[in-house]
LOMAR-695562 format. One record per residue (C-alpha): residue number from 1; x, y, z; residue in one letter. Coordinates in nm, 3 decimals, always signed. Layout:
+-----+---------+---------+---------+----+
:   i :       x :       y :       z : aa :
+-----+---------+---------+---------+----+
: NUM :       X :       Y :       Z :  A :
...
+-----+---------+---------+---------+----+
# end
This chain:
+-----+---------+---------+---------+----+
:   i :       x :       y :       z : aa :
+-----+---------+---------+---------+----+
:   1 :  -0.003 :  +0.001 :  +0.001 :  Q :
:   2 :  +0.153 :  +0.327 :  -0.115 :  V :
:   3 :  +0.162 :  +0.582 :  +0.162 :  Q :
:   4 :  +0.332 :  +0.868 :  -0.009 :  L :
:   5 :  +0.343 :  +0.977 :  -0.374 :  V :
:   6 :  +0.574 :  +1.248 :  -0.498 :  E :
:   7 :  +0.547 :  +1.442 :  -0.819 :  S :
:   8 :  +0.671 :  +1.760 :  -0.979 :  G :
:   9 :  +1.034 :  +1.686 :  -1.045 :  G :
:  10 :  +1.199 :  +1.760 :  -1.384 :  G :
:  11 :  +1.460 :  +1.949 :  -1.569 :  L :
:  12 :  +1.491 :  +2.322 :  -1.524 :  V :
:  13 :  +1.757 :  +2.588 :  -1.603 :  Q :
:  14 :  +1.941 :  +2.765 :  -1.329 :  A :
:  15 :  +1.733 :  +3.043 :  -1.178 :  G :
:  16 :  +1.411 :  +2.865 :  -1.260 :  G :
:  17 :  +1.141 :  +2.720 :  -1.030 :  S :
:  18 :  +0.977 :  +2.388 :  -0.965 :  L :
:  19 :  +0.708 :  +2.279 :  -0.719 :  R :
:  20 :  +0.718 :  +1.932 :  -0.573 :  L :
:  21 :  +0.411 :  +1.768 :  -0.429 :  S :
:  22 :  +0.386 :  +1.484 :  -0.181 :  C :
:  23 :  +0.043 :  +1.332 :  -0.139 :  T :
:  24 :  -0.041 :  +1.090 :  +0.140 :  T :
:  25 :  -0.315 :  +0.844 :  +0.198 :  S :
:  26 :  -0.317 :  +0.960 :  +0.566 :  W :
:  27 :  -0.506 :  +1.248 :  +0.712 :  S :
:  28 :  -0.269 :  +1.539 :  +0.766 :  M :
:  29 :  -0.398 :  +1.562 :  +1.119 :  F :
:  30 :  -0.248 :  +1.210 :  +1.187 :  S :
:  31 :  +0.099 :  +1.324 :  +1.077 :  I :
:  32 :  +0.342 :  +1.482 :  +1.325 :  N :
:  33 :  +0.606 :  +1.578 :  +1.078 :  L :
:  34 :  +0.663 :  +1.588 :  +0.707 :  M :
:  35 :  +1.005 :  +1.642 :  +0.561 :  T :
:  36 :  +1.164 :  +1.680 :  +0.218 :  W :
:  37 :  +1.510 :  +1.519 :  +0.181 :  Y :
:  38 :  +1.739 :  +1.507 :  -0.118 :  R :
:  39 :  +2.020 :  +1.280 :  -0.216 :  Q :
:  40 :  +2.294 :  +1.280 :  -0.481 :  T :
:  41 :  +2.498 :  +0.978 :  -0.583 :  P :
:  42 :  +2.765 :  +0.888 :  -0.322 :  G :
:  43 :  +2.629 :  +1.124 :  -0.059 :  K :
:  44 :  +2.405 :  +1.083 :  +0.239 :  Q :
:  45 :  +2.043 :  +1.187 :  +0.222 :  R :
:  46 :  +2.009 :  +1.540 :  +0.360 :  E :
:  47 :  +1.717 :  +1.729 :  +0.510 :  L :
:  48 :  +1.590 :  +2.015 :  +0.293 :  V :
:  49 :  +1.273 :  +2.137 :  +0.466 :  A :
:  50 :  +1.023 :  +2.021 :  +0.720 :  S :
:  51 :  +0.679 :  +2.116 :  +0.848 :  I :
:  52 :  +0.518 :  +2.004 :  +1.171 :  T :
:  53 :  +0.154 :  +1.927 :  +1.246 :  R :
:  54 :  +0.136 :  +2.271 :  +1.410 :  A :
:  55 :  +0.272 :  +2.434 :  +1.098 :  G :
:  56 :  +0.622 :  +2.516 :  +1.212 :  S :
:  57 :  +0.877 :  +2.501 :  +0.933 :  T :
:  58 :  +1.252 :  +2.459 :  +0.917 :  D :
:  59 :  +1.501 :  +2.473 :  +0.633 :  Y :
:  60 :  +1.851 :  +2.373 :  +0.545 :  Q :
:  61 :  +2.067 :  +2.684 :  +0.536 :  D :
:  62 :  +2.154 :  +2.647 :  +0.170 :  S :
:  63 :  +1.785 :  +2.668 :  +0.062 :  V :
:  64 :  +1.651 :  +2.913 :  +0.317 :  R :
:  65 :  +1.494 :  +3.207 :  +0.140 :  G :
:  66 :  +1.469 :  +3.016 :  -0.191 :  R :
:  67 :  +1.251 :  +2.716 :  -0.098 :  F :
:  68 :  +0.920 :  +2.717 :  +0.080 :  A :
:  69 :  +0.741 :  +2.418 :  +0.230 :  I :
:  70 :  +0.362 :  +2.430 :  +0.276 :  S :
:  71 :  +0.071 :  +2.195 :  +0.308 :  R :
:  72 :  -0.292 :  +2.163 :  +0.203 :  D :
:  73 :  -0.472 :  +1.963 :  +0.463 :  N :
:  74 :  -0.781 :  +1.925 :  +0.244 :  A :
:  75 :  -0.570 :  +1.755 :  -0.021 :  K :
:  76 :  -0.336 :  +1.565 :  +0.217 :  N :
:  77 :  -0.055 :  +1.717 :  +0.032 :  T :
:  78 :  +0.270 :  +1.887 :  +0.121 :  V :
:  79 :  +0.446 :  +2.111 :  -0.133 :  Y :
:  80 :  +0.800 :  +2.223 :  -0.175 :  L :
:  81 :  +0.823 :  +2.544 :  -0.384 :  Q :
:  82 :  +1.176 :  +2.577 :  -0.510 :  M :
:  83 :  +1.282 :  +2.910 :  -0.659 :  N :
:  84 :  +1.614 :  +3.045 :  -0.781 :  S :
:  85 :  +1.729 :  +2.692 :  -0.843 :  L :
:  86 :  +2.098 :  +2.621 :  -0.868 :  K :
:  87 :  +2.288 :  +2.327 :  -1.025 :  P :
:  88 :  +2.384 :  +2.212 :  -0.683 :  E :
:  89 :  +2.010 :  +2.158 :  -0.606 :  D :
:  90 :  +2.020 :  +1.871 :  -0.848 :  T :
:  91 :  +1.924 :  +1.555 :  -0.657 :  A :
:  92 :  +1.656 :  +1.297 :  -0.606 :  V :
:  93 :  +1.407 :  +1.454 :  -0.367 :  Y :
:  94 :  +1.223 :  +1.232 :  -0.115 :  Y :
:  95 :  +0.918 :  +1.289 :  +0.097 :  C :
:  96 :  +0.919 :  +1.153 :  +0.443 :  N :
:  97 :  +0.649 :  +1.148 :  +0.712 :  M :
:  98 :  +0.619 :  +1.048 :  +1.077 :  W :
:  99 :  +0.274 :  +0.965 :  +1.196 :  T :
: 100 :  +0.129 :  +1.021 :  +1.544 :  I :
: 101 :  +0.155 :  +0.646 :  +1.593 :  F :
: 102 :  +0.532 :  +0.654 :  +1.556 :  G :
: 103 :  +0.544 :  +0.503 :  +1.206 :  T :
: 104 :  +0.767 :  +0.644 :  +0.935 :  Q :
: 105 :  +0.719 :  +0.629 :  +0.556 :  Y :
: 106 :  +0.919 :  +0.737 :  +0.254 :  W :
: 107 :  +0.811 :  +0.824 :  -0.091 :  G :
: 108 :  +0.973 :  +0.681 :  -0.408 :  Q :
: 109 :  +1.164 :  +0.991 :  -0.490 :  G :
: 110 :  +1.148 :  +1.241 :  -0.770 :  T :
: 111 :  +1.439 :  +1.367 :  -0.977 :  Q :
: 112 :  +1.522 :  +1.733 :  -0.995 :  V :
: 113 :  +1.786 :  +1.841 :  -1.242 :  T :
: 114 :  +1.905 :  +2.197 :  -1.273 :  V :
: 115 :  +2.118 :  +2.283 :  -1.570 :  S :
: 116 :  +2.374 :  +2.564 :  -1.572 :  S :
+-----+---------+---------+---------+----+
# end
């Protein structure tokens, strides 16, 4: 049973924008934390942005001011708006969630490629 589905990745030129979506089969009110991570070959997965059930957000320093995480409770969806993209933002982006029951789920990942 698929818990998280990501979409919105693609190829964009430097300076461009993309919006990633992560839709869950869970009610947003049953989720404590949703986080976007990214990973490039040979490197560890790194946190990009997170949003709590209360709506508090946090960002990796390298994306602060360029990326924005938000959610639509009615659609059970979290978004990552990525602006002023740089080649170093190129990665596979993963959605992660922790439920109020202490269970964790990962999405399948979506590729973001930023050309210079």
